[in-house]
C-alpha positions as CSV (number, residue, x, y, z in Angstrom):
1,M,-138.6,88.4,-75.3
2,S,-136.1,87.4,-77.9
3,A,-135.3,84.2,-78.5
4,P,-133.1,82.3,-75.8
5,L,-129.6,81.5,-76.4
6,L,-128.0,78.1,-75.1
7,V,-125.1,77.5,-74.9
8,L,-124.1,73.6,-75.1
9,G,-120.8,71.5,-74.6
10,V,-119.7,68.7,-72.8
11,R,-118.6,69.1,-69.3
12,R,-114.9,71.0,-68.9
13,S,-115.3,72.3,-72.5
14,G,-115.0,76.2,-71.3
15,T,-118.9,76.6,-71.2
16,T,-118.6,78.1,-68.1
17,L,-115.6,80.6,-69.4
18,L,-118.3,81.5,-72.6
19,R,-121.4,81.7,-70.0
20,V,-119.4,84.3,-67.9
21,M,-118.8,86.1,-71.3
22,L,-122.1,86.4,-72.6
23,D,-123.9,87.1,-69.6
24,R,-121.8,90.4,-69.3
25,N,-123.4,91.7,-72.4
26,S,-126.2,94.5,-71.3
27,A,-128.8,92.5,-73.1
28,L,-128.8,89.1,-71.9
29,A,-128.6,87.0,-68.6
30,I,-127.4,83.5,-68.5
31,P,-127.3,82.2,-65.1
32,D,-125.3,79.1,-63.7
33,E,-126.1,76.2,-64.4
34,S,-130.1,75.0,-63.8
35,Y,-130.4,71.3,-63.7
36,F,-134.3,71.6,-63.6
37,I,-135.7,71.7,-67.3
38,P,-135.8,67.6,-67.3
39,Q,-137.3,67.7,-63.6
40,L,-140.1,70.0,-64.4
41,A,-140.9,68.8,-68.2
42,R,-141.4,65.4,-66.5
43,R,-143.4,66.3,-64.1
44,H,-145.8,68.6,-66.1
45,G,-146.3,67.0,-69.3
46,R,-147.3,69.2,-72.2
47,R,-149.2,72.1,-70.3
48,P,-148.8,72.6,-66.3
49,D,-151.3,73.6,-63.8
50,P,-149.6,77.0,-62.7
51,V,-150.3,76.3,-58.9
52,E,-148.8,73.1,-59.2
53,F,-145.7,74.1,-61.1
54,L,-145.5,77.0,-58.6
55,D,-144.8,74.3,-56.1
56,D,-142.7,72.6,-57.5
57,L,-140.3,75.7,-58.1
58,R,-140.8,76.1,-54.5
59,R,-138.7,73.1,-54.0
60,V,-136.0,73.7,-56.4
61,P,-132.5,74.6,-54.7
62,T,-131.2,76.4,-57.9
63,L,-133.9,79.1,-57.6
64,R,-132.3,80.1,-54.2
65,D,-129.0,79.7,-55.4
66,W,-130.1,82.6,-58.2
67,A,-131.2,84.5,-55.4
68,L,-134.7,84.2,-57.4
69,S,-138.1,84.0,-55.5
70,P,-140.7,81.7,-56.9
71,D,-142.7,84.9,-56.1
72,A,-141.5,86.7,-59.0
73,V,-142.2,83.7,-61.4
74,A,-146.1,83.5,-59.9
75,P,-147.3,86.7,-62.0
76,R,-145.8,85.3,-65.2
77,L,-147.5,82.0,-65.4
78,R,-151.0,81.6,-66.9
79,P,-153.3,78.5,-67.2
80,G,-153.0,76.6,-70.9
81,M,-148.9,77.8,-71.3
82,T,-146.8,75.0,-72.5
83,T,-144.4,73.9,-70.0
84,G,-141.7,75.1,-72.0
85,E,-143.1,78.6,-71.6
86,A,-143.4,78.1,-68.0
87,I,-140.1,77.1,-67.9
88,A,-138.8,80.1,-69.7
89,A,-141.0,82.4,-67.4
90,V,-138.3,81.5,-64.8
91,Y,-135.5,82.8,-67.0
92,E,-137.5,85.4,-68.0
93,A,-138.2,86.6,-64.3
94,Y,-134.1,86.1,-63.7
95,A,-133.4,88.2,-66.3
96,A,-135.9,91.2,-65.8
97,A,-134.1,91.5,-62.3
98,R,-131.2,92.1,-63.3
99,G,-132.7,95.0,-66.2
100,K,-131.9,92.2,-69.1
101,A,-134.2,91.7,-71.6
102,R,-133.1,88.2,-73.0
103,W,-131.8,84.6,-71.4
104,G,-129.7,82.3,-71.9
105,D,-129.1,79.0,-69.9
106,K,-125.7,77.0,-69.7
107,T,-126.0,73.5,-68.3
108,P,-123.8,70.3,-69.6
109,M,-126.0,67.6,-68.2
110,Y,-128.6,68.8,-71.2
111,M,-126.4,67.6,-73.7
112,E,-128.2,64.3,-73.0
113,Y,-131.8,66.1,-73.3
114,L,-131.4,68.1,-76.3
115,S,-134.3,66.9,-78.3
116,L,-136.5,67.8,-75.2
117,L,-134.7,71.2,-75.1
118,Q,-135.8,71.2,-78.5
119,E,-139.1,70.5,-78.3
120,L,-139.7,72.9,-75.2
121,L,-138.0,75.7,-76.8
122,P,-138.6,75.9,-80.7
123,D,-137.3,79.5,-81.3
124,A,-134.2,79.0,-79.3
125,R,-130.8,79.5,-80.7
126,F,-127.7,76.8,-79.7
127,V,-123.9,77.8,-79.4
128,H,-122.0,74.4,-79.2
129,L,-118.7,74.7,-77.7
130,I,-116.1,72.0,-78.7
131,R,-113.0,71.5,-77.2
132,D,-110.5,68.6,-77.8
133,G,-111.5,65.6,-75.6
134,R,-108.4,65.0,-74.3
135,D,-108.0,67.9,-72.8
136,A,-111.6,68.0,-71.6
137,A,-110.9,64.4,-70.1
138,L,-107.7,65.8,-68.1
139,S,-109.8,68.8,-66.9
140,F,-113.0,66.4,-65.8
141,L,-110.9,63.8,-64.2
142,G,-108.7,66.3,-62.1
143,M,-111.7,68.2,-60.3
144,P,-111.8,67.7,-56.7
145,E,-114.4,65.5,-55.2
146,G,-117.6,66.8,-54.3
147,V,-117.5,69.0,-57.0
148,V,-119.7,67.0,-59.5
149,T,-122.6,64.7,-58.5
150,R,-121.3,61.2,-59.4
151,T,-124.1,58.7,-60.6
152,W,-123.7,55.2,-61.8
153,A,-123.0,56.8,-65.3
154,H,-120.4,59.0,-64.1
155,P,-117.1,58.9,-65.8
156,R,-114.3,57.4,-63.7
157,T,-112.0,57.3,-66.4
158,A,-110.5,58.7,-69.6
159,P,-112.0,56.1,-71.8
160,D,-115.3,56.5,-70.1
161,F,-115.0,59.9,-70.7
162,A,-114.3,59.8,-74.1
163,C,-117.6,57.8,-74.3
164,Q,-119.2,60.5,-72.9
165,W,-117.6,63.0,-75.2
166,R,-118.3,61.2,-78.5
167,R,-122.0,60.6,-77.4
168,E,-122.4,64.1,-76.5
169,V,-120.4,66.1,-79.4
170,L,-122.0,63.6,-81.7
171,A,-125.8,64.8,-80.4
172,G,-125.1,68.0,-80.6
173,R,-124.1,68.1,-84.1
174,A,-127.0,66.3,-84.9
175,L,-129.3,68.9,-82.8
176,G,-127.9,71.1,-85.7
177,R,-128.6,69.8,-88.7
178,R,-132.2,69.3,-87.5
179,V,-132.5,73.1,-87.0
180,G,-130.2,74.6,-89.5
181,A,-127.5,77.2,-89.5
182,E,-130.1,80.0,-88.2
183,R,-130.4,78.4,-85.2
184,Y,-127.0,76.3,-84.5
185,L,-123.5,77.6,-84.6
186,E,-120.7,75.5,-83.8
187,L,-117.4,77.1,-81.7
188,R,-114.3,75.5,-80.7
189,Y,-112.9,76.4,-77.4
190,E,-109.3,76.3,-78.6
191,A,-110.2,79.5,-81.2
192,L,-112.2,81.0,-78.6
193,V,-109.2,81.2,-75.9
194,E,-107.0,82.4,-79.1
195,G,-109.2,85.0,-80.2
196,P,-111.6,85.9,-77.5
197,E,-113.2,89.1,-79.6
198,R,-113.3,87.5,-82.9
199,E,-115.3,84.7,-81.5
200,L,-117.7,86.7,-79.4
201,E,-118.1,88.9,-82.2
202,R,-119.6,85.5,-84.4
203,V,-121.6,84.7,-81.2
204,C,-123.1,88.2,-81.3
205,A,-123.5,88.1,-84.7
206,F,-125.5,84.7,-84.4
207,A,-127.8,85.4,-81.4
208,G,-128.7,89.2,-82.7
209,L,-126.6,90.9,-79.9
210,R,-124.2,93.8,-80.2
211,Y,-120.8,92.8,-79.2
212,E,-119.6,94.9,-76.2
213,P,-115.8,95.2,-75.4
214,A,-117.1,94.8,-71.4
215,M,-117.6,91.1,-72.4
216,L,-114.4,90.2,-71.9
217,G,-113.9,92.3,-68.7
218,Y,-114.8,89.3,-66.6
219,A,-111.8,87.9,-64.7
220,D,-111.4,90.9,-61.8
221,E,-115.3,90.4,-61.2
222,V,-116.2,87.0,-61.2
223,D,-116.4,85.4,-57.9
224,V,-115.5,81.5,-57.9
225,S,-114.5,81.7,-54.0
226,T,-116.7,78.8,-53.8
227,K,-116.0,76.4,-56.8
228,P,-112.3,75.4,-56.9
229,H,-112.6,73.7,-60.5
230,Q,-113.5,77.2,-61.7
231,Q,-110.1,79.3,-60.7
232,S,-109.1,79.8,-64.2
233,L,-111.8,82.1,-64.3
234,K,-109.6,84.3,-62.4
235,R,-107.3,85.2,-65.6
236,P,-108.1,86.1,-69.0
237,P,-108.4,83.6,-71.8
238,T,-105.4,81.5,-72.0
239,P,-104.6,78.8,-74.6
240,G,-102.8,75.9,-73.3
241,L,-104.4,75.3,-69.8
242,R,-104.3,71.8,-70.6
243,N,-101.9,69.8,-73.2
244,W,-102.8,66.0,-73.6
245,R,-99.8,65.6,-75.7
246,T,-97.9,66.3,-72.5
247,A,-100.3,65.4,-69.6
248,M,-102.0,62.8,-70.6
249,A,-100.5,58.9,-69.7
250,T,-100.0,57.1,-73.2
251,D,-102.4,54.4,-72.1
252,D,-105.1,56.9,-71.6
253,E,-104.1,58.8,-74.5
254,R,-105.0,55.6,-76.9
255,A,-107.8,54.4,-75.1
256,F,-109.3,57.7,-75.3
257,E,-108.4,57.4,-79.0
258,A,-109.9,53.7,-79.1
259,V,-113.2,55.4,-78.1
260,A,-113.7,58.1,-80.1
261,G,-110.8,58.8,-82.3
262,D,-112.8,58.8,-85.7
263,L,-115.0,62.1,-84.2
264,L,-111.5,63.6,-83.3
265,A,-110.2,62.9,-86.7
266,E,-113.6,64.5,-88.6
267,L,-113.3,67.2,-86.1
268,G,-109.4,68.3,-87.2
269,Y,-108.0,67.5,-83.6
270,E,-104.5,65.3,-84.1
271,T,-104.7,62.0,-83.7
272,R,-101.8,59.8,-82.8
273,A,-103.1,56.2,-82.1
274,A,-105.8,53.4,-83.3
275,R,-109.0,55.4,-84.4
276,G,-111.1,52.5,-82.9
277,D,-111.3,48.9,-82.4
278,I,-113.8,46.2,-80.6
279,G,-112.4,47.2,-77.2
280,G,-113.4,51.1,-77.8
281,R,-117.1,50.1,-79.6
282,L,-117.8,47.8,-76.5
283,R,-117.1,50.6,-74.1
284,R,-119.3,53.0,-76.0
285,A,-122.4,50.1,-76.1
286,R,-121.6,49.7,-72.2
287,Y,-121.7,53.8,-71.3
288,A,-124.9,53.8,-73.4
289,A,-126.2,51.5,-71.6
290,L,-125.7,52.8,-68.2
291,T,-126.9,56.3,-69.5
292,T,-130.2,54.6,-70.8
293,G,-130.3,53.1,-67.4
294,W,-129.6,56.3,-65.3
295,K,-132.0,58.5,-67.0
296,G,-134.9,56.1,-66.8
297,A,-134.2,55.5,-63.4
298,A,-134.4,59.8,-62.9
299,Y,-137.1,59.6,-65.0
300,A,-139.2,56.8,-62.6
301,L,-138.2,58.9,-59.8
302,Q,-139.3,62.3,-61.2
303,R,-142.8,61.5,-61.7
304,S,-143.2,60.1,-58.6
305,P,-144.8,61.2,-55.3
306,L,-141.3,60.5,-54.2
307,W,-139.9,63.4,-55.8
308,R,-141.8,66.2,-53.4
309,S,-141.0,64.0,-50.6
310,R,-137.4,64.3,-51.4
311,H,-137.7,67.8,-52.4
312,P,-139.3,70.0,-49.5
313,P,-140.5,73.2,-50.1
314,L,-137.3,75.6,-49.5
315,A,-137.3,78.5,-47.0
């Protein structure tokens, strides 16, 4: 199969919209969020045992959500393959079941694991979708309870989200510098919703896909009945769904820009408050410490025997 296409972006930056459009391409399958890549990579080192790897797949609820049986992945696993190849086999089975030749992924959580993705999938191409962080914050903080798993590093205020947005956007752009323009494309959410055909043509040219007008015909077919936070997918690409200028409290606007105003300005977004102060730098340091601690705890759990006891095989 050709190189996978990974959609990157901070939560609530429009990555689901882009995924839905790309998934309608006749050659490309991008499932809903996967979550399992860091877990499987940590559990299986560089070269997994196929039997052990398959046993773990039987414990991953994402495959059930995708209607993908681990038995469909099994023939694609072989001794000596890398863990990245074994993980790719899961997506290849998903794509094959849908009659498609290529696969992709869209999981915003992976913005914290970009070096791992680069290592596991050395031929992957990355499309990084960036949205004004203040609009993304309004969308994120307005999501209903229970939609997102709340860890102790979960942003709960506008400046906390600013810390995440700044950290992850910078990480995505750093990845772009490492892999180069042949494998990294930066896209703006605002441009995507204002000119979706133009921007999709750019993505398709970058990915080596043929642009298909059907990619824009998702609104009448997408099922969001169980996803209250994705109801906007039932309409065509729509500019102005969030507008921080009118909807964000002045104190939140100032606090956001104190944390991430420098990056907003660098990206060409309007700023109206101070672009950073000691309070903003302290917030960023606190968020970095929380995130590092959370990732360390997750690593310890996923490497321990407790992981399997907490993830029994699924029917």
